[in-house]
C-alpha positions as CSV (number, residue, x, y, z in Angstrom):
1,M,75.6,86.1,63.0
2,N,77.8,88.8,60.9
3,N,81.7,89.4,60.6
4,A,82.2,91.9,63.4
5,I,84.6,89.7,65.2
6,D,87.0,86.9,64.7
7,F,87.6,84.5,67.6
8,K,90.4,81.8,67.9
9,V,91.7,80.0,70.3
10,E,95.6,79.2,69.8
11,S,96.2,77.5,72.9
12,R,94.7,75.0,75.6
13,E,95.8,73.5,78.9
14,G,92.7,71.5,80.2
15,E,89.7,73.8,80.2
16,A,91.9,76.9,80.0
17,R,92.1,78.7,76.6
18,A,94.4,81.5,75.1
19,G,93.3,83.0,71.9
20,L,93.1,86.0,69.9
21,L,89.8,87.5,69.3
22,T,89.8,90.5,66.5
23,T,87.6,93.4,66.3
24,R,87.6,96.5,63.6
25,R,89.5,98.2,66.4
26,G,92.4,96.0,67.0
27,A,93.2,92.3,68.5
28,I,92.9,91.4,71.8
29,E,94.5,88.4,73.1
30,T,92.4,86.3,75.5
31,P,92.1,85.8,78.8
32,I,91.1,89.0,79.0
33,F,90.3,91.5,81.9
34,M,88.0,94.6,80.6
35,P,88.2,97.8,82.8
36,V,84.6,99.2,83.6
37,G,84.3,102.9,82.2
38,T,80.6,103.2,83.3
39,A,79.8,106.4,82.1
40,G,82.1,106.8,79.5
41,T,85.4,106.7,81.9
42,V,87.5,104.3,84.0
43,K,87.2,106.1,87.1
44,G,90.6,107.3,88.4
45,I,92.9,106.6,85.4
46,R,93.5,108.7,82.2
47,F,93.1,106.9,79.1
48,E,97.1,107.5,78.1
49,E,98.1,105.1,80.6
50,L,95.3,102.2,80.2
51,E,96.9,102.7,76.5
52,S,100.3,102.7,77.6
53,T,102.5,99.8,77.7
54,E,102.4,99.4,81.1
55,L,99.0,98.6,81.3
56,D,97.6,98.1,77.5
57,A,94.3,97.6,78.2
58,R,92.9,96.8,74.6
59,I,89.0,97.0,75.9
60,I,86.9,98.4,77.9
61,L,83.6,98.8,79.2
62,G,80.4,101.1,78.8
63,N,77.3,101.2,80.4
64,T,74.4,101.3,78.8
65,Y,72.0,102.5,81.1
66,H,73.9,105.5,82.7
67,L,74.9,107.0,79.4
68,W,71.7,106.8,78.0
69,L,70.7,108.8,81.1
70,R,73.3,111.2,81.4
71,P,74.5,112.8,78.8
72,G,71.8,111.4,76.5
73,I,72.3,110.1,73.2
74,E,71.4,112.8,71.2
75,T,74.9,114.5,72.7
76,I,77.1,111.2,72.0
77,E,75.8,111.4,68.1
78,V,76.4,115.4,68.2
79,C,79.8,114.1,69.2
80,G,80.2,111.6,66.7
81,G,79.4,108.5,68.4
82,L,80.8,107.1,71.9
83,H,84.4,106.5,71.2
84,K,84.7,109.6,69.8
85,F,83.0,111.7,72.4
86,I,85.6,110.3,75.2
87,G,88.4,109.9,73.0
88,W,88.5,106.1,73.3
89,K,90.4,104.4,69.4
90,R,90.4,100.7,71.1
91,A,87.7,98.0,71.4
92,M,84.7,98.6,73.8
93,L,81.8,96.5,75.0
94,T,78.7,97.7,76.2
95,D,76.1,96.3,78.9
96,S,72.3,96.2,78.1
97,G,71.7,97.8,81.7
98,G,69.3,95.2,82.4
99,F,72.1,94.6,85.5
100,Q,71.6,98.2,86.6
101,I,67.8,98.4,86.1
102,W,67.5,94.9,88.5
103,S,70.3,96.6,91.1
104,L,67.3,99.4,91.6
105,G,64.9,96.8,93.5
106,A,61.7,98.7,94.7
107,L,62.8,101.4,92.0
108,R,61.6,99.1,89.2
109,K,58.8,97.5,87.7
110,I,59.6,94.3,85.4
111,T,57.0,93.6,82.8
112,E,57.0,91.4,79.5
113,E,57.3,94.4,77.3
114,G,60.6,96.1,79.5
115,T,61.5,97.7,82.6
116,E,60.0,100.6,84.2
117,F,61.8,102.4,86.7
118,R,62.9,105.8,88.0
119,S,65.9,107.3,87.1
120,H,68.2,107.5,89.9
121,I,69.3,111.1,89.0
122,D,66.3,112.7,89.2
123,G,63.3,110.3,89.9
124,A,62.1,110.8,86.1
125,L,59.9,107.8,84.8
126,C,62.1,105.7,82.2
127,F,61.5,102.6,80.0
128,L,64.0,100.3,78.9
129,S,63.2,97.0,76.8
130,P,65.0,94.9,74.5
131,E,64.6,97.2,71.5
132,I,65.3,100.4,73.6
133,S,68.4,98.6,74.5
134,M,69.4,97.7,71.4
135,E,69.3,100.6,69.6
136,V,71.1,102.9,72.3
137,Q,73.9,100.2,71.4
138,A,73.7,100.8,68.2
139,A,73.8,104.4,69.0
140,L,76.9,103.8,71.4
141,D,78.6,101.6,68.8
142,A,80.9,99.9,70.8
143,E,82.6,96.8,69.2
144,I,80.6,94.3,71.2
145,A,77.2,94.8,72.6
146,M,75.4,92.6,74.7
147,A,71.4,91.4,74.7
148,F,69.2,92.8,77.2
149,D,68.6,90.2,79.7
150,E,67.0,89.8,83.7
151,C,69.1,89.1,86.8
152,A,67.7,86.6,89.2
153,P,69.2,87.1,92.8
154,G,71.6,85.3,94.1
155,K,69.6,82.5,96.4
156,A,66.6,82.7,94.1
157,T,64.3,79.4,94.0
158,N,64.1,77.0,91.1
159,E,61.2,78.8,90.4
160,E,62.4,82.3,90.4
161,A,65.2,82.0,88.4
162,R,63.3,79.9,86.2
163,R,61.1,82.8,85.3
164,G,63.6,85.2,84.8
165,M,65.4,82.6,82.8
166,E,62.5,82.3,80.4
167,L,62.2,86.2,80.5
168,T,65.7,86.4,79.7
169,L,65.5,84.0,76.8
170,R,61.9,85.7,75.5
171,W,64.2,89.4,75.5
172,A,66.9,87.5,74.0
173,K,65.0,86.8,70.8
174,R,63.7,90.4,70.9
175,S,66.9,91.8,71.4
176,K,68.6,89.6,68.2
177,E,66.0,90.9,65.9
178,A,66.3,94.5,66.9
179,F,69.7,94.5,66.8
180,E,69.6,92.8,62.8
181,R,67.4,95.6,62.1
182,W,69.8,98.2,63.5
183,Q,72.7,96.5,62.0
184,S,71.0,96.2,58.3
185,D,69.7,99.9,58.2
186,R,73.3,101.6,59.9
187,T,74.4,102.7,56.4
188,A,70.8,104.1,56.0
189,S,70.1,108.0,57.0
190,G,67.8,109.5,58.6
191,S,66.6,112.6,60.8
192,D,64.4,110.8,63.2
193,R,66.7,110.6,66.1
194,L,66.6,108.5,69.6
195,A,64.7,110.9,71.7
196,A,66.3,112.8,74.5
197,G,63.3,113.0,77.3
198,K,63.1,111.4,80.5
199,G,59.4,110.0,80.2
200,R,58.3,106.8,79.1
201,T,57.1,108.2,75.7
202,D,60.5,109.9,75.0
203,R,62.4,107.2,75.1
204,R,61.1,104.9,73.1
205,A,62.5,103.4,69.6
206,G,63.3,106.5,67.3
207,G,65.1,106.7,63.9
208,T,68.2,105.1,61.9
209,P,71.2,106.5,62.4
210,P,74.4,106.4,59.9
211,Y,76.6,104.2,61.6
212,P,79.8,102.4,60.4
213,A,78.9,98.4,60.5
214,G,81.0,96.5,62.7
215,Q,78.8,95.6,65.8
216,A,78.3,92.0,67.5
217,L,76.2,90.8,70.1
218,F,76.7,88.4,72.7
219,G,73.7,86.5,74.6
220,I,73.5,85.7,78.2
221,I,73.2,82.6,80.1
222,Q,70.8,83.3,83.2
223,G,69.2,80.2,85.9
224,G,70.7,81.5,88.9
225,S,72.4,78.7,91.2
226,H,70.4,76.3,89.6
227,L,72.5,73.9,87.4
228,D,69.6,72.3,85.5
229,L,68.6,76.0,84.3
230,R,71.8,77.0,83.3
231,R,72.2,74.4,80.7
232,E,68.8,74.7,79.5
233,S,69.4,78.3,79.3
234,L,72.7,77.8,77.2
235,E,71.2,75.5,75.3
236,R,68.5,77.8,73.8
237,T,70.4,81.0,73.9
238,I,72.4,79.0,71.6
239,E,69.5,77.8,69.4
240,I,68.7,81.9,69.1
241,G,71.8,82.4,67.7
242,F,75.1,85.1,68.9
243,D,78.1,86.2,68.3
244,G,79.7,85.0,71.7
245,Y,78.3,84.1,74.6
246,A,78.2,85.4,78.3
247,I,77.5,83.7,82.1
248,G,75.4,86.7,84.0
249,G,73.7,86.7,87.2
250,L,76.7,85.6,89.3
251,S,78.6,87.6,92.2
252,V,75.2,88.7,93.2
253,G,74.6,87.2,97.0
254,E,75.6,83.2,96.0
255,E,78.6,81.6,98.2
256,K,82.0,81.5,95.9
257,S,81.7,77.7,95.7
258,V,78.2,78.2,93.9
259,M,79.4,80.8,91.3
260,L,82.5,78.2,90.7
261,D,80.3,75.4,90.2
262,V,78.1,76.8,87.6
263,I,80.9,78.4,86.1
264,E,82.8,74.6,86.1
265,D,79.2,73.1,84.6
266,V,78.0,75.8,82.1
267,A,81.8,76.9,80.6
268,P,82.7,74.1,78.9
269,R,79.6,73.2,77.7
270,M,79.6,76.6,76.0
271,P,80.7,76.8,72.0
272,V,84.1,76.2,71.8
273,D,85.1,78.2,68.5
274,Q,83.1,81.3,70.3
275,P,84.3,83.8,73.0
276,R,82.9,83.0,76.4
277,Y,82.5,86.3,78.9
278,L,81.6,85.8,82.4
279,M,79.8,89.6,83.7
280,G,80.9,91.2,86.6
281,V,83.4,88.4,88.5
282,G,85.8,89.4,90.3
283,T,89.1,88.9,92.1
284,P,92.2,88.0,90.5
285,E,91.9,84.3,91.9
286,D,88.3,84.6,90.9
287,L,89.5,85.2,87.6
288,I,92.3,82.7,87.1
289,E,89.7,79.8,88.7
290,A,87.5,80.9,85.7
291,V,90.0,80.4,83.2
292,A,90.7,77.0,84.7
293,R,87.1,76.4,84.0
294,G,87.0,77.6,80.0
295,V,86.1,81.7,80.6
296,D,87.8,84.2,77.9
297,M,86.6,87.4,79.1
298,F,86.0,89.1,82.0
299,D,85.1,92.8,83.9
300,C,84.6,93.9,87.0
301,V,84.6,97.4,89.0
302,L,86.7,96.1,91.7
303,P,90.6,97.1,90.7
304,T,88.9,100.7,90.4
305,R,86.3,101.1,93.3
306,N,88.6,99.0,95.9
307,G,91.7,101.3,94.6
308,R,89.3,104.6,95.4
309,N,88.6,103.2,98.7
310,G,91.8,102.8,99.8
311,Q,92.1,98.7,98.8
312,A,95.3,97.4,96.3
313,F,95.4,94.0,95.3
314,T,98.6,92.2,95.8
315,A,100.3,89.3,94.9
316,H,100.0,88.3,98.5
317,G,96.1,89.2,98.8
318,K,94.6,92.2,100.1
319,L,96.4,95.2,101.4
320,N,94.0,98.1,103.4
321,I,96.6,101.0,102.8
322,K,94.2,103.1,105.8
323,N,95.7,100.3,108.6
324,A,98.3,102.2,110.9
325,Q,101.3,99.2,110.1
326,Y,102.0,101.0,106.7
327,A,102.7,104.2,108.7
328,T,106.5,104.1,108.2
329,D,106.2,101.0,105.6
330,Q,109.0,102.4,103.1
331,R,108.0,99.2,100.7
332,P,106.0,99.2,97.7
333,L,102.7,97.7,97.2
334,D,103.9,94.7,95.9
335,Q,107.5,94.2,96.0
336,D,106.8,91.7,92.9
337,C,105.1,94.3,91.3
338,G,107.0,96.6,88.7
339,C,104.1,98.9,88.0
340,S,105.1,102.8,88.1
341,V,103.2,103.2,91.3
342,C,105.5,100.4,92.9
343,H,108.3,101.6,91.3
344,R,107.9,105.7,92.7
345,H,105.9,105.2,96.2
346,S,106.0,104.0,99.4
347,R,103.0,102.7,101.7
348,A,103.7,105.2,103.8
349,F,103.5,107.7,101.2
350,L,100.3,106.1,99.8
351,R,99.1,106.1,103.7
352,H,99.5,109.4,104.0
353,L,97.7,110.8,100.7
354,Y,94.6,108.6,101.4
355,L,94.2,109.6,105.2
356,S,94.8,113.4,103.8
357,G,92.0,112.7,101.5
358,E,94.0,113.8,98.7
359,M,93.1,112.5,95.0
360,L,96.3,111.3,94.1
361,G,95.8,108.7,96.5
362,G,93.2,107.1,95.0
363,V,94.5,107.5,91.3
364,L,97.8,105.7,92.2
365,L,95.7,102.7,93.9
366,T,93.9,102.8,90.8
367,H,96.5,102.5,88.7
368,H,98.1,100.0,90.6
369,N,95.2,97.8,90.6
370,L,94.6,97.8,87.1
371,A,98.1,97.1,86.5
372,F,97.8,94.3,88.7
373,F,95.1,92.9,87.2
374,L,96.2,93.4,83.3
375,D,99.3,91.9,84.0
376,T,98.2,88.7,85.9
377,M,96.0,88.0,82.7
378,R,99.3,88.5,80.6
379,R,100.9,85.9,83.0
380,V,97.9,84.1,83.1
381,R,97.7,83.6,79.1
382,Q,101.7,83.2,78.7
383,A,100.9,80.2,81.3
384,I,98.6,78.8,79.1
385,R,100.7,79.3,75.8
386,S,104.0,77.3,77.3
387,G,101.7,74.2,78.8
388,Q,102.4,75.9,82.7
389,F,99.0,77.2,83.3
390,A,98.5,74.2,86.1
391,N,101.4,75.4,87.9
392,F,101.4,78.9,87.6
393,R,97.4,78.6,88.8
394,R,98.6,76.4,91.9
395,E,101.8,79.0,92.9
396,Y,99.6,81.9,92.5
397,T,97.2,80.1,94.6
398,E,99.8,79.0,97.5
399,Q,101.2,82.7,97.7
400,L,97.9,84.5,98.8
401,V,97.4,85.5,102.4
402,R,94.1,83.4,104.0
């Protein structure tokens, strides 16, 4: 579509790929895990830590739905765009808002035009469509934007999944058309701005903001657990044409084996010279299994959410720090982890912080979890480049506590 990003596969082992994704805000080695910054912040950690050599997160996510509702696009515009507003100088990806609206359940109504829903903040009536999602994402100005989609439940029937897939395809065309209009107008000036009101009328498309060029748009493949629909969705999404492609609608209630079957069937069929993104998945072992099936990019809230809830990811599986067995345990969370939390603090102290309600407990567990996820992906990249990924995958799986 445009030259907003460049992607090259540099090494392969089976379906696993190691590559380089280049954006206007730097190069990103893939496979990559992207920490989730829902409201413009990755919960429980400072950007200085994310940028440190220890974590070195090259790209994070922002959430269109949440940022649109609060603080609102006008505030972000006045403050110079999302990067400047939040103080993040590296790359970002913004989702379309479709999944968040889908998760509202009975609070939303999906039509051909878009989705009408009640704000989770104040109950106000809102409306989001492909055109409005593209306008909001143009204002946010992340390096990568996502097409507006409709997510089917994990156990949707073929008929239900087809309806969602067909709607997603129609919305994908509208997303691309709206996206290209905004990209062509980015250097123009205009006084009309995206309306700030919470009503359906107030939040419809507005003006032409003067943003610098350089956004890519990814299409999203839907179809539930039905492989025939997934293949059709992929083929027709490629026909529309995007800068990259994402597998959406997984980890939404289906069995893990079903999720892996979908990835195994779909990922190798995706364009070989463009990024492949698996949305909202998952544990470190999920990531490794998806890499083995050809995926390049991942995001998930697990490392931050679980950290706030007292759970750490380790090379031997998940560790619940609240358990009494750790009351006097002087070992680090993970004896094989080189992060600063494991270097300094014991399980006993972290348990004390968590049970005392000290916010530092969640902060430290979040730091460790993000370090663990990001280091796992570094090791994955190294293994692929050295031709040792199959061995790495086997050894990683064998040491997990079942």
